VOGU-3710 file (C-alpha; in Angstrom, 3 decimals, decimal comma):
1> mhnekstvvt> -102,766/90,877/-24,730  -106,453/90,104/-24,881  -109,378/88,180/-23,511  -112,998/87,862/-24,567  -113,774/91,394/-23,343  -110,938/93,557/-24,602  -107,524/93,923/-26,227  -104,583/95,724/-24,618  -101,864/96,980/-26,971  -98,449/98,058/-25,702
11> wmpdyegsld> -96,324/99,802/-28,327  -92,653/100,520/-27,601  -91,014/102,499/-30,417  -87,400/103,523/-30,725  -86,356/106,701/-32,499  -83,536/107,861/-34,746  -83,358/111,463/-35,908  -83,158/115,039/-34,730  -83,671/115,536/-31,017  -85,768/118,666/-31,506
21> afalvtvvps> -89,334/118,326/-30,250  -91,181/115,694/-32,270  -94,437/113,752/-32,212  -95,543/110,202/-32,946  -98,689/109,784/-35,022  -100,608/106,506/-35,104  -104,174/105,215/-35,238  -106,224/103,560/-32,488  -109,740/102,064/-32,241  -112,492/104,673/-32,006
31> dvtaervvtl> -113,464/103,660/-28,438  -110,022/104,554/-27,055  -110,303/107,533/-24,698  -107,676/109,545/-22,826  -108,321/107,414/-19,734  -107,437/104,312/-21,727  -103,953/105,532/-22,723  -101,010/105,220/-20,303  -97,199/105,074/-20,294  -95,305/102,054/-18,921
41> krdfvdhldk> -91,733/101,421/-17,860  -89,513/99,757/-20,472  -88,626/97,033/-17,955  -91,834/95,131/-18,678  -91,118/94,794/-22,411  -87,377/94,356/-21,813  -88,183/91,289/-19,714  -90,381/89,841/-22,474  -87,602/90,371/-24,995  -84,955/88,577/-22,961
51> lsaprfheyw> -87,410/85,821/-22,044  -88,232/85,007/-25,673  -85,107/85,971/-27,651  -83,057/83,403/-29,602  -80,503/82,023/-27,143  -77,055/80,459/-26,981  -76,484/77,583/-24,554  -73,435/75,549/-23,596  -73,423/71,843/-22,773  -70,642/70,168/-20,813
61> emepcepgep> -69,876/66,478/-21,028  -70,301/64,758/-17,681  -67,167/63,113/-16,287  -66,988/59,577/-17,792  -66,510/57,814/-14,453  -69,263/59,682/-12,607  -72,519/57,669/-12,389  -76,006/58,944/-13,143  -77,690/61,130/-15,710  -76,414/64,637/-16,429
71> eqewerdlta> -78,251/67,516/-14,808  -79,562/70,368/-16,934  -79,392/74,035/-16,033  -83,170/74,496/-16,327  -83,985/71,702/-13,873  -83,723/74,197/-11,021  -87,181/75,135/-9,728  -87,769/78,875/-10,170  -91,224/78,894/-8,607  -92,420/79,012/-5,024
81> sqgtaflggg> -92,453/75,727/-3,123  -95,683/73,764/-3,117  -95,541/73,749/0,678  -95,622/77,521/1,060  -98,629/79,210/2,563  -99,283/81,147/-0,618  -99,947/78,016/-2,647  -101,881/76,371/0,158  -105,068/77,422/1,911  -103,799/80,047/4,299
91> asfgsggakk> -100,943/81,240/6,475  -98,923/78,561/8,216  -96,768/78,494/11,318  -93,643/76,518/12,028  -92,002/75,319/15,206  -90,402/77,834/17,511  -92,782/80,608/16,578  -91,394/81,140/13,064  -94,198/82,075/10,679  -93,589/81,029/7,070
101> sakelflnvn> -95,091/82,900/4,120  -94,122/82,772/0,465  -92,537/85,861/-1,051  -95,484/86,255/-3,458  -97,645/87,203/-0,467  -95,760/90,474/-0,140  -95,371/91,405/-3,809  -96,929/94,705/-4,802  -99,536/93,940/-7,468  -100,730/97,523/-7,835
111> vefkngeytf> -99,875/98,628/-11,370  -97,869/101,846/-11,351  -97,832/103,817/-14,589  -94,933/106,009/-15,624  -95,168/109,781/-15,819  -93,391/109,615/-19,147  -92,176/111,840/-21,936  -95,483/111,979/-23,816  -98,489/114,264/-24,026  -101,330/112,374/-25,714
121> hlladdagaw> -104,004/113,782/-28,029  -106,881/111,903/-29,678  -108,055/113,556/-32,897  -111,220/113,219/-34,930  -110,363/116,005/-37,393  -107,524/116,638/-39,844  -104,280/115,599/-38,123  -102,124/117,563/-40,556  -103,828/120,863/-39,765  -103,678/120,146/-36,039
131> lkargyqppa> -99,940/119,436/-36,222  -99,232/122,599/-38,217  -101,153/124,641/-35,663  -98,855/123,198/-32,954  -95,724/124,212/-34,862  -94,866/120,862/-36,474  -94,060/120,248/-40,127  -96,009/117,120/-41,119  -95,049/115,385/-44,375  -97,152/116,256/-47,384
141> dlgarlapyl> -98,550/112,736/-47,744  -99,594/112,318/-44,088  -103,282/112,697/-44,950  -103,031/110,116/-47,724  -101,283/107,653/-45,406  -103,853/108,117/-42,665  -106,901/107,973/-44,959  -107,117/104,148/-45,291  -107,311/103,773/-41,513  -109,813/106,433/-40,564
151> gaqmkvmvae> -113,574/106,086/-40,357  -116,112/104,761/-37,895  -113,680/102,222/-36,416  -110,402/104,185/-36,048  -109,099/107,626/-35,105  -105,727/109,387/-34,840  -103,598/109,448/-31,707  -100,721/111,926/-31,450  -98,062/111,545/-28,765  -96,009/114,722/-28,391
161> vdpkrielvg> -92,537/113,870/-27,106  -90,501/115,970/-24,716  -86,898/115,344/-25,894  -85,540/116,401/-22,508  -87,154/113,358/-20,904  -86,072/110,600/-23,278  -83,246/108,089/-22,844  -80,433/108,470/-25,373  -78,531/105,413/-26,613  -75,922/107,132/-28,760
171> geraqlspiq> -75,917/109,691/-31,547  -79,429/110,649/-32,546  -80,930/107,405/-31,237  -83,346/107,328/-28,344  -85,342/104,713/-26,480  -88,921/105,735/-25,864  -91,226/104,472/-23,148  -93,982/101,979/-24,009  -97,377/103,466/-24,870  -100,355/101,339/-23,841
181> fwsesnvdtl> -103,989/101,650/-24,850  -106,945/99,314/-24,608  -110,116/98,762/-26,560  -113,193/96,632/-26,239  -112,734/95,627/-29,876  -110,538/92,808/-31,148  -107,364/94,582/-32,302  -105,754/92,101/-34,695  -103,851/94,344/-37,139  -100,699/96,440/-36,667
191> plrlglgnap> -100,590/99,684/-38,714  -96,983/99,131/-39,806  -97,430/100,699/-43,238  -98,152/104,006/-41,580  -94,511/104,100/-40,457  -92,937/103,420/-43,859  -92,712/107,139/-44,560  -90,106/107,524/-41,814  -87,360/105,488/-43,499  -85,648/105,795/-46,888
201> ardkqeviay> -86,466/103,010/-49,329  -82,995/101,471/-48,938  -83,413/100,951/-45,203  -85,039/98,133/-43,289  -87,232/98,357/-40,233  -87,995/95,622/-37,730  -90,913/94,732/-35,555  -90,898/92,228/-32,711  -94,444/91,439/-31,626  -95,420/89,568/-28,463
211> fidkkdrfet> -98,821/87,980/-27,918  -100,051/87,098/-24,437  -103,108/84,870/-24,623  -104,914/82,503/-22,275  -104,025/79,451/-24,350  -103,106/80,147/-27,993  -99,911/81,064/-29,721  -100,325/83,592/-32,532  -99,260/83,790/-36,160  -99,779/86,085/-39,138
221> knyktafppt> -102,870/85,488/-41,233  -101,968/87,439/-44,393  -98,225/86,705/-44,473  -96,325/83,460/-44,157  -95,228/82,393/-40,672  -92,268/80,040/-40,326  -89,990/78,775/-37,579  -86,289/79,673/-37,614  -83,658/76,938/-37,460  -83,347/75,745/-33,878
231> ninvdfivke> -81,122/73,365/-31,895  -78,189/74,253/-34,135  -74,613/73,477/-33,014  -72,383/76,510/-33,564  -68,815/77,571/-32,898  -67,956/78,961/-29,470  -67,272/82,378/-31,005  -71,042/82,866/-31,444  -71,440/83,084/-27,674  -70,638/86,783/-27,419
241> kmgefygalh> -71,826/87,616/-30,931  -75,368/86,285/-30,849  -76,810/89,494/-32,290  -74,429/89,487/-35,267  -74,894/85,763/-35,829  -78,673/85,795/-35,645  -78,894/88,899/-37,825  -76,858/87,150/-40,538  -78,979/84,008/-40,203  -82,170/86,071/-40,414
251> dkfleknpkt> -80,978/87,725/-43,634  -80,175/84,312/-45,110  -83,600/83,060/-44,071  -85,329/86,005/-45,775  -83,396/85,318/-48,987  -85,040/81,888/-49,112  -88,344/82,910/-47,489  -89,252/86,495/-48,432  -92,196/88,193/-46,722  -92,141/85,684/-43,876
261> flaeyawsae> -92,568/86,314/-40,170  -90,336/84,279/-37,861  -92,097/82,570/-34,972  -89,202/82,624/-32,504  -90,850/81,576/-29,241  -94,025/79,999/-27,839  -94,174/78,915/-24,184  -96,332/79,084/-21,091  -95,796/82,242/-19,032  -95,141/79,942/-16,079
271> gcgqpcattp> -91,938/78,848/-17,816  -89,089/80,593/-19,577  -87,592/78,084/-22,015  -84,803/75,533/-21,735  -82,515/77,093/-20,724  -84,021/80,179/-19,105  -82,331/83,425/-20,030  -84,305/85,114/-17,251  -87,079/84,318/-14,772  -90,722/83,805/-15,765
281> pevfellalg> -92,862/86,964/-15,629  -94,282/87,818/-12,214  -98,003/88,426/-11,809  -97,475/92,175/-11,398  -95,765/92,268/-14,828  -98,662/90,446/-16,458  -101,039/92,872/-14,782  -99,050/95,846/-16,107  -99,023/94,454/-19,669  -102,810/94,220/-19,753
291> ghvfeqwvpe> -104,142/92,131/-16,896  -105,116/95,265/-14,960  -107,690/96,006/-17,681  -109,191/92,535/-17,462  -109,594/92,839/-13,696  -112,431/95,358/-14,079  -114,765/92,568/-15,211  -113,893/90,175/-12,362  -116,757/89,741/-9,843  -116,134/91,179/-6,382
301> eeknpkppel> -116,544/87,798/-4,692  -113,672/86,474/-6,807  -111,453/89,471/-6,119  -112,008/89,182/-2,366  -112,960/85,563/-1,641  -113,666/84,162/1,771  -110,585/82,276/3,012  -110,961/78,501/3,425  -111,657/77,070/6,855  -108,594/76,225/8,907
311> tedekkafke> -107,844/72,576/9,487  -107,650/71,265/13,035  -103,862/71,108/12,769  -103,724/74,748/11,622  -105,966/75,852/14,475  -103,823/73,996/16,952  -100,597/75,461/15,507  -102,004/78,979/15,706  -103,093/78,530/19,319  -99,590/77,373/20,184
321> elklmepkdr> -98,203/80,486/18,532  -100,516/82,701/20,591  -99,370/81,077/23,830  -95,817/82,217/23,089  -96,936/85,852/22,871  -97,580/88,452/25,516  -101,323/88,753/26,306  -101,401/92,346/25,020  -100,103/91,226/21,589  -102,562/88,400/20,988
331> akakktfeee> -105,489/90,490/19,713  -103,286/92,216/17,160  -101,822/88,866/16,091  -105,306/87,424/15,529  -106,313/90,408/13,399  -103,113/90,256/11,354  -103,518/86,523/10,852  -107,065/86,912/9,462  -106,005/89,771/7,193  -103,181/87,677/5,802
341> rkliaarkll> -105,514/84,740/5,206  -107,832/86,975/3,184  -104,904/88,385/1,231  -103,524/84,927/0,514  -106,894/83,665/-0,731  -107,304/86,692/-3,004  -103,733/86,514/-4,313  -104,062/82,815/-5,104  -107,106/83,450/-7,318  -105,376/86,443/-8,906
351> vqrhkysisr> -102,501/84,230/-10,018  -104,900/81,581/-11,322  -106,744/84,199/-13,390  -103,557/85,385/-15,043  -102,075/82,271/-16,591  -101,083/82,790/-20,201  -99,142/81,555/-23,185  -96,524/83,919/-24,650  -95,569/83,874/-28,333  -93,150/86,043/-30,295
361> lhyrfgaadl> -93,095/87,001/-33,980  -90,265/88,891/-35,726  -90,282/90,620/-39,099  -87,638/92,647/-40,947  -89,002/94,693/-43,814  -88,749/97,534/-46,297  -91,557/99,124/-48,274  -91,514/96,316/-50,857  -91,880/93,704/-48,108  -94,970/95,295/-46,560
371> tedpkfgpaa> -97,701/95,419/-49,167  -100,385/95,361/-46,465  -100,528/95,665/-42,715  -100,013/92,319/-40,972  -103,054/90,708/-39,433  -102,642/88,248/-36,567  -104,705/85,474/-35,059  -104,485/82,222/-33,076  -102,540/79,388/-34,677  -104,386/76,190/-35,471
381> agvqggtalp> -102,254/74,104/-33,097  -99,583/74,297/-30,438  -95,956/73,720/-31,312  -92,871/72,136/-29,773  -89,251/72,338/-30,853  -85,780/73,412/-29,860  -85,845/71,424/-26,617  -84,232/68,085/-27,532  -80,898/67,285/-25,839  -77,668/66,590/-27,746
391> tgekgvaste> -76,590/62,962/-27,901  -73,557/60,983/-28,981  -69,965/61,954/-29,657  -70,913/64,835/-31,946  -73,700/66,027/-29,658  -76,368/66,013/-32,352  -79,763/67,379/-31,231  -83,066/67,051/-33,050  -84,004/70,158/-35,028  -87,575/68,971/-35,555
401> vkqaspnrfq> -90,462/71,371/-34,991  -93,808/69,630/-34,619  -97,391/70,332/-33,669  -98,008/69,457/-30,034  -99,541/70,802/-26,876  -98,646/72,621/-24,696  -96,531/75,207/-26,519  -92,832/74,579/-25,909  -90,882/76,167/-28,730  -87,674/78,193/-28,500
411> trfynlhpsp> -84,944/79,282/-30,907  -81,795/77,738/-29,436  -78,166/77,514/-30,596  -75,562/75,588/-28,629  -71,928/74,640/-28,227  -70,321/71,528/-26,686  -67,519/71,164/-24,139  -66,166/67,571/-24,176  -64,839/66,326/-20,870  -61,073/66,902/-20,449
421> vvancttplr> -60,843/64,147/-17,831  -58,956/60,958/-18,746  -61,259/58,032/-17,879  -59,721/55,832/-15,198  -62,530/53,327/-14,671  -63,524/50,029/-16,248  -66,793/51,195/-17,829  -66,569/54,892/-18,683  -69,789/56,563/-19,824  -69,144/59,109/-22,544
431> yrwgkaprty> -71,085/61,875/-24,208  -73,634/62,708/-21,524  -74,280/66,406/-22,085  -75,523/68,672/-19,300  -74,830/71,773/-17,248  -71,447/73,171/-16,279  -69,511/71,269/-13,594  -69,211/72,694/-10,092  -65,592/73,597/-10,795  -66,530/75,918/-13,669
441> rglrkiwvae> -65,566/79,508/-12,866  -66,931/81,201/-15,987  -69,956/83,461/-16,135  -73,093/81,371/-15,710  -75,591/83,139/-17,936  -77,570/82,523/-21,089  -76,577/84,682/-24,027  -79,392/85,960/-26,234  -79,730/87,822/-29,541  -80,247/91,396/-28,365
451> dltrrnrkkl> -80,173/94,864/-29,883  -80,748/93,454/-33,369  -81,354/96,815/-35,039  -77,791/97,975/-34,324  -75,817/94,787/-34,995  -73,451/94,350/-37,930  -75,287/91,625/-39,842  -72,290/90,952/-42,116  -69,660/90,546/-39,405  -69,867/86,738/-39,137
461> aldkvlltpi> -69,689/84,355/-42,075  -72,256/81,652/-41,372  -70,246/78,945/-43,139  -67,389/79,605/-40,695  -69,356/79,141/-37,494  -72,055/76,537/-38,221  -71,359/73,035/-36,888  -74,813/71,751/-37,865  -75,869/72,051/-41,529  -79,095/73,880/-42,376
471> pelglklasa> -79,920/72,395/-45,787  -83,198/74,297/-46,173  -81,137/77,514/-46,240  -78,339/76,028/-48,357  -75,911/76,232/-45,418  -73,326/73,486/-45,086  -70,967/72,560/-42,252  -68,327/75,004/-41,091  -65,512/75,231/-43,611  -63,026/76,296/-40,959
481> epaakaapvv> -61,992/74,651/-37,749  -63,860/75,801/-34,623  -62,171/78,362/-32,406  -59,315/76,644/-30,596  -59,915/75,541/-27,050  -57,327/76,163/-24,345  -54,581/73,533/-24,105  -55,212/70,880/-21,433  -53,251/70,956/-18,202  -52,717/68,218/-15,638
491> deksgcrlva> -54,032/68,501/-12,103  -51,212/67,260/-9,827  -53,537/65,826/-7,160  -55,945/63,861/-9,329  -53,791/63,244/-12,385  -56,737/64,320/-14,554  -56,378/66,582/-17,550  -58,322/69,834/-17,191  -59,092/72,613/-19,619  -59,996/76,239/-18,934
501> vpssssggwl> -63,122/77,716/-20,484  -63,194/81,414/-21,411  -65,708/83,692/-19,735  -67,846/86,305/-21,465  -69,601/89,619/-21,001  -72,890/91,015/-22,227  -74,134/94,073/-24,026  -77,492/95,795/-24,141  -80,440/95,530/-26,529  -82,841/97,616/-28,522
511> llaslgflvn> -86,396/96,714/-29,511  -87,898/98,399/-32,547  -91,577/98,581/-33,403  -92,278/101,259/-36,013  -96,043/101,594/-35,996  -96,695/105,220/-36,822  -95,681/108,397/-38,572  -93,267/110,795/-36,950  -93,005/114,553/-37,420  -90,599/117,158/-36,050
521> rrrarakrmg> -91,194/120,662/-34,905  -89,371/123,368/-36,898  -88,220/120,814/-39,454  -89,348/120,644/-43,057  -89,130/116,861/-43,308  -90,161/113,857/-41,275  -87,395/112,137/-39,362  -86,803/108,447/-39,369  -87,907/106,176/-36,575  -86,047/102,884/-36,256
531> s> -83,662/101,505/-38,826
//
């Protein structure tokens, strides 16, 4: 996350190896000080992952005899109403003494950092000697791996990890808290090669990188960037196996497009895709991910602006409110009202200052796939794709990805539910695809590709589940029939045929970003981080 003054980097690594005491070793810009390094809660990055992950969506055919256009799940408004006090000039009062204020007025926007599992050290001298003096066994080639990074612009950061304070996810796997640092330089390169020493040559690692920028989406500048297939019709079985399906598709993509980063998402932070797997990020989340650093350069008059003058109607409404109060309570009410007006004015400008575009890049790599550290920068143009609606009997949706503004790209896979109702009208309207009917009793959620580092990428055969061909990957239509739907039954009252739709459940996820070397105490070899 960056602006013209600084760059804020949040790094959330996951770990696999011995749970003895260990340390993470990485490099940071030379102006990073201890005061510029903090620990965050995983929730902030978890939300970004779910917001931007490849998603599975279901479309239901609207009943043929029902008039109108089909409604879509994402047409619900997830933002505060335009009529709320928060989005207007100041506090407002309704009839009967009921004061109305938007929920955003009361959100805590103070960024709270986590007292995490790390002890941070910034080193200017030999990191290997320092680690040995602390009882660690650094790998023999640590100095050689660090050497290309060090100099006037970079230095070493060591994060000692207390294994008693980490979250285990099975076996010798652990989820670590995000580490955040900021610099007044333009950080545009991730030191991924530094982490190659943690994994055997046969293994792959993955990085999912998010970029939060005022207007631009980001792409790699020294590797190819491409968009994954999107708006692809798939078998219903993919619904609860999105991780396995997308992992297999990613492997197939890399066969045809080696050394290529996938641009999986680009959208305004005020939105969350179509459909939304979760809500858009709140302002306090954007502040935690870097906005709190940018606030130090905001002028005081913008942080605490003078509230706008009340209109005559607002003055009159407030006077009427005061008349309903006891005389002893009026002075306090006036003071509270003015304080709220100041808070509302300040909060409104805070939200306006923190409007961003979010983009996501994904790379799966081994040593041979990472000949140099990836460098990132703004893309030349915005992009749109993965938003077209299915049409016609087969529910075909456009898979086109094109340059356009604003950014509205998502990686979406979908499945169709034809209407089971027998048309009993003179002019039935067929194949209008939209959200689930009111009578649907299944789980109303959007399934996303999560926990990709632990999924079995060979569990699903792509040619068995694809209902839309992907010729650029050499993938044809499904060679087997789709999973059978439940047999129709007849509703005795209406005489219409109905069909039940199975419900689903969700699992967890794991994000992997291997950006540094890892060493263990009392161990003769470095342990792996990631997979």
